[in-house]
A tleap script that builds the chain and sets N, CA, C and O, in Angstrom:
source leaprc.protein.ff14SB
mol = sequence {
  NMET THR TYR LEU VAL PRO MET PRO TYR VAL
  GLY PHE VAL HIE HIE PRO ALA PRO MET SER
  ILE TYR THR GLU ASN GLY TYR ALA ASN ARG
  LYS GLU TYR LEU ASP GLU LEU ARG GLU GLU
  TYR GLY SER ASP MET VAL ASN THR LEU LEU
  THR VAL LEU PRO ALA SER GLU ASP PHE ASP
  GLY LEU VAL THR ALA LEU GLU ASP ALA MET
  ASP SER CPHE
}
set mol.1.N position { -34.863 28.716 -39.779 }
set mol.1.CA position { -33.655 28.866 -39.290 }
set mol.1.C position { -33.553 28.230 -37.743 }
set mol.1.O position { -34.396 28.246 -36.846 }
set mol.2.N position { -32.282 27.697 -37.769 }
set mol.2.CA position { -31.961 27.030 -36.610 }
set mol.2.C position { -30.644 27.483 -36.035 }
set mol.2.O position { -29.579 27.522 -36.651 }
set mol.3.N position { -30.896 27.907 -34.453 }
set mol.3.CA position { -29.765 28.449 -33.382 }
set mol.3.C position { -29.151 27.712 -32.625 }
set mol.3.O position { -29.737 26.977 -31.831 }
set mol.4.N position { -27.859 27.771 -32.731 }
set mol.4.CA position { -26.919 27.202 -31.730 }
set mol.4.C position { -26.852 27.705 -30.596 }
set mol.4.O position { -26.453 28.869 -30.636 }
set mol.5.N position { -27.106 27.268 -29.446 }
set mol.5.CA position { -27.127 27.667 -28.196 }
set mol.5.C position { -25.440 27.430 -27.520 }
set mol.5.O position { -25.231 26.282 -27.126 }
set mol.6.N position { -24.501 28.233 -27.403 }
set mol.6.CA position { -23.021 27.903 -27.050 }
set mol.6.C position { -23.528 26.829 -25.410 }
set mol.6.O position { -24.426 27.070 -24.603 }
set mol.7.N position { -22.843 26.031 -25.425 }
set mol.7.CA position { -23.198 25.280 -24.016 }
set mol.7.C position { -21.477 25.103 -23.445 }
set mol.7.O position { -20.464 24.941 -24.126 }
set mol.8.N position { -21.612 25.194 -22.125 }
set mol.8.CA position { -20.323 25.490 -21.090 }
set mol.8.C position { -19.703 23.932 -21.257 }
set mol.8.O position { -20.234 22.829 -21.124 }
set mol.9.N position { -18.271 24.367 -21.625 }
set mol.9.CA position { -17.189 22.994 -21.592 }
set mol.9.C position { -17.201 22.379 -19.960 }
set mol.9.O position { -16.708 23.013 -19.027 }
set mol.10.N position { -17.807 21.132 -19.820 }
set mol.10.CA position { -17.854 20.478 -18.625 }
set mol.10.C position { -16.753 19.612 -18.675 }
set mol.10.O position { -16.570 19.153 -17.548 }
set mol.11.N position { -15.937 19.185 -19.489 }
set mol.11.CA position { -14.727 18.368 -19.291 }
set mol.11.C position { -14.709 17.283 -18.701 }
set mol.11.O position { -15.761 16.898 -18.190 }
set mol.12.N position { -13.490 16.454 -18.594 }
set mol.12.CA position { -13.388 15.289 -17.645 }
set mol.12.C position { -13.219 15.481 -15.930 }
set mol.12.O position { -12.399 16.129 -15.280 }
set mol.13.N position { -14.280 14.687 -15.544 }
set mol.13.CA position { -14.182 14.858 -14.144 }
set mol.13.C position { -13.000 13.738 -13.532 }
set mol.13.O position { -13.077 12.510 -13.579 }
set mol.14.N position { -12.180 14.355 -13.100 }
set mol.14.CA position { -11.234 13.701 -12.404 }
set mol.14.C position { -11.300 12.755 -11.042 }
set mol.14.O position { -11.279 13.340 -9.959 }
set mol.15.N position { -11.384 11.226 -11.072 }
set mol.15.CA position { -11.751 10.672 -10.161 }
set mol.15.C position { -10.232 10.004 -9.390 }
set mol.15.O position { -9.630 9.111 -9.987 }
set mol.16.N position { -9.756 10.481 -8.162 }
set mol.16.CA position { -8.590 10.114 -8.124 }
set mol.16.C position { -9.012 8.232 -7.915 }
set mol.16.O position { -10.088 7.637 -7.867 }
set mol.17.N position { -7.842 7.861 -7.852 }
set mol.17.CA position { -7.672 6.287 -7.639 }
set mol.17.C position { -7.776 5.624 -6.374 }
set mol.17.O position { -6.710 5.781 -5.778 }
set mol.18.N position { -8.686 4.873 -5.623 }
set mol.18.CA position { -8.915 4.483 -4.516 }
set mol.18.C position { -7.379 4.496 -3.832 }
set mol.18.O position { -6.440 4.123 -4.535 }
set mol.19.N position { -7.171 4.874 -2.632 }
set mol.19.CA position { -6.158 4.863 -2.102 }
set mol.19.C position { -5.555 3.566 -1.351 }
set mol.19.O position { -6.316 3.490 -0.387 }
set mol.20.N position { -4.827 2.722 -1.251 }
set mol.20.CA position { -4.420 1.164 -0.593 }
set mol.20.C position { -4.149 1.500 0.555 }
set mol.20.O position { -3.847 2.663 0.821 }
set mol.21.N position { -4.204 0.558 1.444 }
set mol.21.CA position { -3.766 0.697 2.756 }
set mol.21.C position { -2.275 0.940 2.981 }
set mol.21.O position { -1.878 0.931 4.146 }
set mol.22.N position { -1.474 1.140 2.064 }
set mol.22.CA position { 0.043 1.034 1.873 }
set mol.22.C position { -0.218 2.614 1.318 }
set mol.22.O position { 0.317 3.427 2.071 }
set mol.23.N position { -0.658 3.000 0.597 }
set mol.23.CA position { -0.497 4.733 0.479 }
set mol.23.C position { -1.397 5.763 1.691 }
set mol.23.O position { -1.369 6.988 1.808 }
set mol.24.N position { -2.072 4.861 2.391 }
set mol.24.CA position { -2.873 5.433 3.693 }
set mol.24.C position { -1.559 5.269 4.500 }
set mol.24.O position { -1.687 5.760 5.622 }
set mol.25.N position { -0.597 4.844 4.325 }
set mol.25.CA position { 0.303 4.746 5.599 }
set mol.25.C position { 1.464 5.477 5.179 }
set mol.25.O position { 2.335 5.587 6.042 }
set mol.26.N position { 1.767 6.191 3.668 }
set mol.26.CA position { 2.915 6.911 3.505 }
set mol.26.C position { 3.584 5.964 2.581 }
set mol.26.O position { 4.787 6.219 2.517 }
set mol.27.N position { 3.227 4.962 1.846 }
set mol.27.CA position { 4.269 4.035 1.044 }
set mol.27.C position { 3.594 4.292 -0.299 }
set mol.27.O position { 2.383 4.425 -0.473 }
set mol.28.N position { 4.614 4.347 -1.280 }
set mol.28.CA position { 4.098 3.997 -2.797 }
set mol.28.C position { 3.056 3.022 -3.049 }
set mol.28.O position { 1.928 3.241 -3.491 }
set mol.29.N position { 3.744 1.562 -2.605 }
set mol.29.CA position { 3.231 0.247 -2.797 }
set mol.29.C position { 3.410 -0.415 -1.681 }
set mol.29.O position { 3.791 0.116 -0.638 }
set mol.30.N position { 3.068 -1.995 -1.859 }
set mol.30.CA position { 3.692 -2.924 -1.171 }
set mol.30.C position { 4.866 -3.072 -1.006 }
set mol.30.O position { 5.398 -3.038 0.103 }
set mol.31.N position { 5.559 -3.292 -2.257 }
set mol.31.CA position { 6.777 -3.520 -2.250 }
set mol.31.C position { 7.596 -2.312 -1.566 }
set mol.31.O position { 8.459 -2.654 -0.757 }
set mol.32.N position { 7.428 -1.008 -1.791 }
set mol.32.CA position { 8.297 -0.126 -0.953 }
set mol.32.C position { 8.123 -0.493 0.670 }
set mol.32.O position { 8.987 -0.364 1.537 }
set mol.33.N position { 6.885 -0.941 0.816 }
set mol.33.CA position { 6.785 -1.140 2.057 }
set mol.33.C position { 7.323 -2.282 2.811 }
set mol.33.O position { 7.528 -2.214 4.023 }
set mol.34.N position { 7.523 -3.188 2.201 }
set mol.34.CA position { 7.988 -4.495 2.645 }
set mol.34.C position { 9.482 -4.457 2.772 }
set mol.34.O position { 10.015 -5.054 3.708 }
set mol.35.N position { 10.460 -3.544 1.561 }
set mol.35.CA position { 11.711 -3.053 1.408 }
set mol.35.C position { 12.032 -2.515 2.694 }
set mol.35.O position { 13.002 -2.945 3.318 }
set mol.36.N position { 10.953 -1.183 3.350 }
set mol.36.CA position { 11.453 -0.766 4.696 }
set mol.36.C position { 11.393 -1.532 5.617 }
set mol.36.O position { 12.124 -1.306 6.582 }
set mol.37.N position { 10.673 -2.480 5.632 }
set mol.37.CA position { 10.622 -3.731 6.614 }
set mol.37.C position { 11.849 -4.586 6.750 }
set mol.37.O position { 12.211 -4.938 7.873 }
set mol.38.N position { 12.722 -5.054 5.331 }
set mol.38.CA position { 13.437 -5.867 4.898 }
set mol.38.C position { 14.471 -5.110 5.621 }
set mol.38.O position { 15.116 -5.804 6.407 }
set mol.39.N position { 14.840 -3.697 5.552 }
set mol.39.CA position { 15.950 -3.089 5.863 }
set mol.39.C position { 16.039 -2.933 7.592 }
set mol.39.O position { 17.043 -2.882 8.302 }
set mol.40.N position { 14.690 -2.881 7.943 }
set mol.40.CA position { 14.281 -2.890 9.586 }
set mol.40.C position { 14.712 -4.053 10.200 }
set mol.40.O position { 15.521 -3.980 11.124 }
set mol.41.N position { 14.269 -5.149 9.801 }
set mol.41.CA position { 14.069 -6.704 10.127 }
set mol.41.C position { 15.167 -7.479 9.351 }
set mol.41.O position { 15.243 -8.666 9.668 }
set mol.42.N position { 15.705 -7.214 8.761 }
set mol.42.CA position { 16.442 -8.480 7.724 }
set mol.42.C position { 15.621 -9.032 6.881 }
set mol.42.O position { 14.451 -9.203 7.221 }
set mol.43.N position { 16.158 -9.494 5.377 }
set mol.43.CA position { 15.519 -9.644 4.687 }
set mol.43.C position { 14.841 -11.190 4.762 }
set mol.43.O position { 13.647 -11.362 4.517 }
set mol.44.N position { 15.548 -12.050 5.049 }
set mol.44.CA position { 15.611 -13.300 6.017 }
set mol.44.C position { 14.312 -13.405 6.711 }
set mol.44.O position { 13.536 -14.356 6.624 }
set mol.45.N position { 14.163 -12.383 7.374 }
set mol.45.CA position { 13.263 -12.650 8.446 }
set mol.45.C position { 11.896 -12.109 7.435 }
set mol.45.O position { 11.009 -12.952 7.295 }
set mol.46.N position { 11.757 -11.173 6.952 }
set mol.46.CA position { 10.817 -10.737 6.367 }
set mol.46.C position { 10.212 -11.840 5.131 }
set mol.46.O position { 9.039 -12.168 4.950 }
set mol.47.N position { 11.349 -12.246 4.423 }
set mol.47.CA position { 10.618 -13.279 3.229 }
set mol.47.C position { 10.452 -14.038 4.313 }
set mol.47.O position { 9.542 -13.651 5.047 }
set mol.48.N position { 11.014 -14.965 4.647 }
set mol.48.CA position { 10.297 -16.136 5.387 }
set mol.48.C position { 8.919 -16.075 5.969 }
set mol.48.O position { 8.139 -17.025 5.908 }
set mol.49.N position { 8.619 -14.824 6.586 }
set mol.49.CA position { 6.921 -14.603 7.254 }
set mol.49.C position { 6.056 -14.298 6.134 }
set mol.49.O position { 4.845 -14.348 6.353 }
set mol.50.N position { 6.508 -13.953 4.826 }
set mol.50.CA position { 5.760 -13.647 3.856 }
set mol.50.C position { 5.195 -14.967 3.204 }
set mol.50.O position { 4.058 -15.048 2.738 }
set mol.51.N position { 6.142 -16.022 3.222 }
set mol.51.CA position { 5.782 -17.209 2.659 }
set mol.51.C position { 4.261 -17.843 3.678 }
set mol.51.O position { 3.591 -18.774 3.231 }
set mol.52.N position { 4.052 -17.443 4.487 }
set mol.52.CA position { 3.513 -17.976 5.312 }
set mol.52.C position { 2.101 -16.995 5.959 }
set mol.52.O position { 0.983 -17.438 6.226 }
set mol.53.N position { 2.455 -15.948 6.056 }
set mol.53.CA position { 1.415 -14.943 6.055 }
set mol.53.C position { 0.793 -14.326 5.067 }
set mol.53.O position { 1.611 -13.873 4.266 }
set mol.54.N position { -0.664 -14.047 4.689 }
set mol.54.CA position { -1.586 -13.204 3.480 }
set mol.54.C position { -0.988 -11.701 3.617 }
set mol.54.O position { -0.365 -11.310 4.604 }
set mol.55.N position { -1.296 -10.872 2.391 }
set mol.55.CA position { -0.787 -10.056 2.094 }
set mol.55.C position { -1.666 -8.934 3.362 }
set mol.55.O position { -1.159 -7.928 3.859 }
set mol.56.N position { -3.147 -9.505 3.670 }
set mol.56.CA position { -3.615 -9.031 4.839 }
set mol.56.C position { -3.442 -8.719 6.017 }
set mol.56.O position { -4.264 -8.146 6.733 }
set mol.57.N position { -2.168 -9.134 6.365 }
set mol.57.CA position { -1.641 -9.158 7.765 }
set mol.57.C position { -0.723 -8.192 7.473 }
set mol.57.O position { -0.428 -7.672 8.549 }
set mol.58.N position { -0.021 -7.599 6.446 }
set mol.58.CA position { 0.927 -6.783 6.477 }
set mol.58.C position { 1.328 -5.560 7.584 }
set mol.58.O position { 2.421 -5.203 8.022 }
set mol.59.N position { 0.152 -5.152 7.799 }
set mol.59.CA position { 0.042 -4.028 9.366 }
set mol.59.C position { 0.117 -4.813 10.236 }
set mol.59.O position { 0.603 -4.269 11.227 }
set mol.60.N position { -0.092 -5.740 10.384 }
set mol.60.CA position { -0.685 -6.544 11.609 }
set mol.60.C position { 0.086 -7.874 12.084 }
set mol.60.O position { 1.095 -7.800 12.785 }
set mol.61.N position { -0.360 -8.874 11.731 }
set mol.61.CA position { 0.366 -10.208 11.811 }
set mol.61.C position { 1.955 -10.215 11.099 }
set mol.61.O position { 2.672 -11.211 11.194 }
set mol.62.N position { 2.167 -9.611 10.751 }
set mol.62.CA position { 3.728 -9.591 9.936 }
set mol.62.C position { 4.514 -8.693 10.769 }
set mol.62.O position { 5.704 -8.907 11.000 }
set mol.63.N position { 3.695 -7.411 11.351 }
set mol.63.CA position { 4.495 -6.676 12.301 }
set mol.63.C position { 4.991 -7.291 13.561 }
set mol.63.O position { 6.042 -7.177 14.192 }
set mol.64.N position { 3.812 -8.036 13.742 }
set mol.64.CA position { 3.875 -8.406 15.447 }
set mol.64.C position { 4.751 -9.256 15.526 }
set mol.64.O position { 5.536 -9.330 16.471 }
set mol.65.N position { 4.725 -10.442 13.986 }
set mol.65.CA position { 5.615 -11.192 14.235 }
set mol.65.C position { 7.159 -11.199 14.026 }
set mol.65.O position { 7.866 -12.141 14.387 }
set mol.66.N position { 7.620 -10.093 13.423 }
set mol.66.CA position { 8.172 -9.520 13.245 }
set mol.66.C position { 9.089 -9.096 14.550 }
set mol.66.O position { 10.268 -9.403 14.731 }
set mol.67.N position { 8.227 -8.298 15.425 }
set mol.67.CA position { 8.831 -7.993 16.638 }
set mol.67.C position { 8.834 -8.864 17.618 }
set mol.67.O position { 9.507 -8.881 18.649 }
set mol.68.N position { 8.004 -9.613 17.211 }
set mol.68.CA position { 8.278 -11.228 18.584 }
set mol.68.C position { 9.183 -11.907 18.139 }
set mol.68.O position { 9.394 -12.921 18.804 }
set mol.69.N position { 9.875 -11.749 17.192 }
set mol.69.CA position { 10.873 -12.390 16.583 }
set mol.69.C position { 12.100 -11.742 17.129 }
set mol.69.O position { 13.047 -12.464 17.443 }
set mol.70.N position { 12.170 -10.504 17.265 }
set mol.70.CA position { 13.600 -9.535 17.631 }
set mol.70.C position { 13.591 -9.532 18.630 }
set mol.70.O position { 14.719 -9.453 19.117 }
set mol.71.N position { 12.242 -9.621 19.790 }
set mol.71.CA position { 12.388 -10.161 20.972 }
set mol.71.C position { 13.135 -11.199 21.731 }
set mol.71.O position { 13.738 -11.229 22.804 }
set mol.72.N position { 12.831 -12.170 20.625 }
set mol.72.CA position { 13.424 -13.713 21.237 }
set mol.72.C position { 15.044 -13.612 20.839 }
set mol.72.O position { 15.702 -14.621 21.093 }
set mol.73.N position { 15.533 -12.818 20.416 }
set mol.73.CA position { 17.004 -12.668 20.083 }
set mol.73.C position { 17.515 -11.878 21.331 }
set mol.73.O position { 18.702 -11.563 21.420 }
savepdb mol mol.pdb
quit
């Protein structure tokens, strides 16, 4: 005779997606972040700088360049 022993249901373990630098700073994604910068500094200025700066500079070099550009006006 075989006996079945009930086992507790473990279920799936939820692993949240790793946070990006954008979500860590309160934005849903890069687009939302850049759209806010466009509102603050103007689309032309942000878009121009995005052609020469990599995404890794979004919270450092890009912001510095935008602030410097605004200071020169």
